N, C-alpha and C positions, 0 to 999 in steps of 0.2 A: 825394577825395583823401585818401589810403590812413592808417588808422589805426595806431598803433602798436605792432599785435600782429600776431605771425606768423598765416599762414592757410594752409587746407588748399591746397594744388599740387594743379591739373588734370592735369599731367604727373606724373614720379614723379621726386626726388634720389635717387642712390646712393650710400653713403657708404662707401666702401671706403679699405683702409691694406694696402699692397702693398710687395713688396722689390724692387727695380730694379736691374738686374745694372750698368748704368752708372756709379750710386755708389758703389758698392761701393770702398771704400779712399780716399775720397776725401781729400783735405789737408787737410781743417778737421777731419775726422772727425764728418763729419754723417752725421745717420741717411741707411742706403740704403732703409730701410723707409719708404714716405712715402703721403699721405692722397692718396686721388683720388678726386673728387667726378662723378659723373657723371646728367646731367639727357637724362631721356627724353620727348619730350612726348605731349601726351594722346593716346591708340589705343593708343599704341605696342605694350602686350599685346594689343590686340583684334586686329589684323594681322599674325600671325605671319611672313609672307611679305613686308614691306614692311620696303625698307631705306631707309637715311635718309643727308642728307648729314651734317658732323660738324664741328662748330666748338670748337678751343680756345683756354681763355680765360688769360692771363695778366697775373699782379700787377705793380703798381707796386713802387719798390724798398722794402724790410721787409714786403710782402704775403706770407701765408701763406694755404692754402686755408681756414680759422676765419674769417677777416677778410669771408667774404661774408658770414657768417651778422650781423655787425655793423649795425645798425640805428639809422639817423638818422630823427631827428621828420620825417612828413610827407613822408616816401620810402619807397618799397620796397626790399627786399634785391635784388641782380641776380637770384639765381634766380630769386623773385617775379615779377621785371620780367619776366625772359627766358619765366617761365611765362605772363605773361597774354600777352605777345607770340604764342604759340603758341595759346592759349585763345580769344583774339577773331579768331584766323583774319588776323592781319597781316600771316603768311608763311607759306610752306610749312613743316610740322615739321622739326625737324632735333635732331639730338643735341647736347651741350651738355657740353664738356668743363670743367672747372674743375684747373687744374695747379697745384701746389706745388712751387715752386724756390726756398724759403728758406732761406740760410745761414748761418754764423756772423756772417759779415759784414753780413748782411742782406738778400742778394741774390746772385744769380747773373749777371747781366743776358742769360739766355740763351745762353752761350756754353760751350766748351769750354775751361777753363784749368787749366794745369798748378798754379795755385795755389790754386782752388778747388773743382774736379769737372769731370767731363763734364757739363754739361746741358744744351747742344743734343742731345746724343746720346742723353740720358734723354728728353727730350720726342722728340725723331723716332722714335728707334728705338724704346724701352720704351714710353714714353706710349701712342704711337700705335699700335705691333703688339699692345697687351694688348686695348686699346678694342676696335679691328678683330676681335679673339679672340671677344671676349666679349658685343659689342652689334652689333646688325643695320647698319651701316653701309654707305654705298657706298666701296667701297677703290680710290678712284681721287683724283687733284689734283684735278680738276674738280670734285669733290665735298668736299674740306675743306678749310676754312679756318681762320685764325686770327686772334686778337681778343687786344688790349691795351692797359692806358692807361701812360704814362711809360715807366719803366723795362718794362713788360710792350708799351709800343708799339713800343718798340726791338724788342724780339722778336718783334713782330708783322712791323716791316720787313724783318726780316733773314733769318726762317727760309725764306720763301718763294725767296727769293732763295737763296738754300743749299741748299734743298731742295724743287726744283720737281716734282719724282718723287713728293713726298708733298701740296705742298701748292698750291692752286687760286687763290687768294683771302686779302686781310686787311684786319683794320680797326685801324686805328692813332689812339689818342687822344693826343694831346699826346705822342707819342712822341718819345725821345729823338733828336736830328738837328742839323747845323750846329754839329757841336761846338764851333766857337769859340766861339760867343755860348752854349751850353750849361754848358760845362764852365769856362771860362777862368775868368771871374767867381769861381765857388767855389774854383779854385786860389789865387786871391789871399786868400778867407776863411778859406781852411784856413792859409795860410801865416802869417797874423795868429794866427788859432788857437793854432797850434803854438807860440806864441814861449814859451807859458806851460810849455811840456813840453824847451824847447829846442831844438824844431825836428824830437824824436822822435815818429815817427807811433805807434811802439811802444809810448813811454813812455803817451802819452796812450791806447792800446788796454786797457796793462796798469791804468791808471786806469779806464776806462770801466767794464770787468771786473767791478770791486771793489765798484762803485755802483750805485742800481737805474740803469735805461737811462734814457738821454737824461732825466738832471737838469742837465747844463748847455745855454746856450744855443748852444755851436758843437758838441755832439755827432754831428747830424745830418751837418752841415759833413762833417766827418770821417770819420764812419763811411761816408757815400757817396763821399767821394776815397779813403780805402780799399778799400772794396771794387772800387770800378769802376776803380781803378789793379789789383786783384789779378785782376780780369775782362778785364780791355786790353790792357795792356802789362808782365806778368812776365816777368822772363828765363825761357828754357828749361827752367831747372832747377826753377821756380818760385818764385824769389825774388821778393818782391812789391817793386816800384821805383816811386816818385812820378814823374810827369812834368814835375815842377818841383823846382828849389831852396828848401829850406823855412825859408831866411834871405831870400833874397831874393824868392821867387817867380819868377827867369828860369825860361824855359821850358826843359827839357834835351830839345833837338831828336830824337833819335835815338829818347827814350822816348814822348816827344809824337806821333812819327810812327806809332808802333804803335798809338796811343789812335786814330788819325786814320783809319787803314786801316779801323776799325770804324765810322766814319761813315755811315749808311745812305745818305746824298746822295753821296758818295764812291764807294759802293760798287757806285751803279746803272749806272754804264758798262760794267763787270767782270761785270754779270749781267744783262746788255740782255734778252737771249733768255728768259731764264727770267720777265722781268719783263713781255715780253711777251706772255707764252701765260697771263697771268692773267685769269679770267674776274670779279675783282672787287677793288676797290679801293677805300677808304673812310681819310678823311685828316683830322682836325679837332684845332684847338686853340684856346683863348682868345685872345683878343687881348692880354691884362694875364697872362701868361703868367710867373710869374717868371723863369723858366731861358730865356724867348724862343722857346718852343718852336712860338709861332706861326709865328719867323722858317723854324725849321727846317723845319716842314709846307710852307709854302710853297716853298722851297728845294726839299724833295723833290719835290713836285707840279713845278716849273721844270725837275728833274732826270728825272725821267720822262717828261714833252712833250719834251724834248732826244733822248730815244731811240725817240719817237713812241708812247708810250704817254698817251692824249688821256682815254681812257673812262675817268675818275677822280670819285667822290664827294668832294667837296674842302667843307668851310666851315672858317669863323672865326666866333668868337660871343664875345659881352661878358663874359669871365670869367677868371679868376685859373689857376693849376693846380689845384688842390682844387676839389670841391664839383661835379665834372662828370660824376658818375656816373649821372647823366640820358640821358645819351647813349649809355649802353652798349646799349641796347634797341634805339635806332634803328640802331646799326651790325648788330646781331645780327640784325637783322629783314632790311636788305638783302643779307647775306649769305645768308642763308638763302634771299634770293630768287635770288639772282644763280647758290647753289653748287646748287642741286635739279634733278633733272633735266628738269624744264620750266620755267626762270625765267622771272619776271617778267618784262613788257617794258619797263617801266619801273625807273629805277633807284634811283628813290625808296622809302623803307620805307614 
């Protein structure tokens, strides 16, 4: 059982702060200079000619890189847990990249949006390019993966679909999918919460920014509603519109369709060739997930099977949406095995 203090890593965690071109001039005025943490496994400095697979880790909504240092009782931080995977030899060594995609709205959903900024380009063009230039990666999609939880799991779902030239595997923990279940209940909650503000999300936003964050019980619902709408369904000029009427909650079908176009389950048929080429697919979720992401996970597995992708590591387990960080090193080991030049013969980490 881990002690509640940090311990020395067998590998090394490099902490960088770097300017990224894709984020310059973003609509929210968020910094283009971002932290980027890169973990290298034990032995990296001793074998200067060896190259390694790389795995990019994305956080959930409101997440940022500094949160990887948060410590819970009886659990390691993820960088420590990742280090343990490689120090014990549970998987072939890999480089692990911790990506920051925080925004003023709490998150970016890792997409390019005229209302938020070009966070998909930032991840794929800027971060991957920089890491490949400064670390000894195996620069091919067969050796590059992406992993995340919740909104980060959504990013892990869509990124290999959109950029099969870069990513050859993913792991999604309770990733946003199955939008009809995942989001619509939140729209009802948001509609009720906005009664206090005359149905005006911007009146709430003004109030939210004048007081300590998340001090009202409805703040997180409204924050995610605003942020996800800004990511998924803004007007081409960057105007943020909500996919529902704020008085009745009735869906605005044209705007809601833009939301649905980003549902990973619905994206599968259009990206079948990219998905069939993946070397590693890990999908899991808790059976008590508050956003029904266990159903989204099953729907994603079924959609993949319909296009012939059946070599999938799929699990559900007794948990809600939170407290599942112990799953991360399991999928990390799986990705490292599958994305290494000589992958293990089993899909079990």
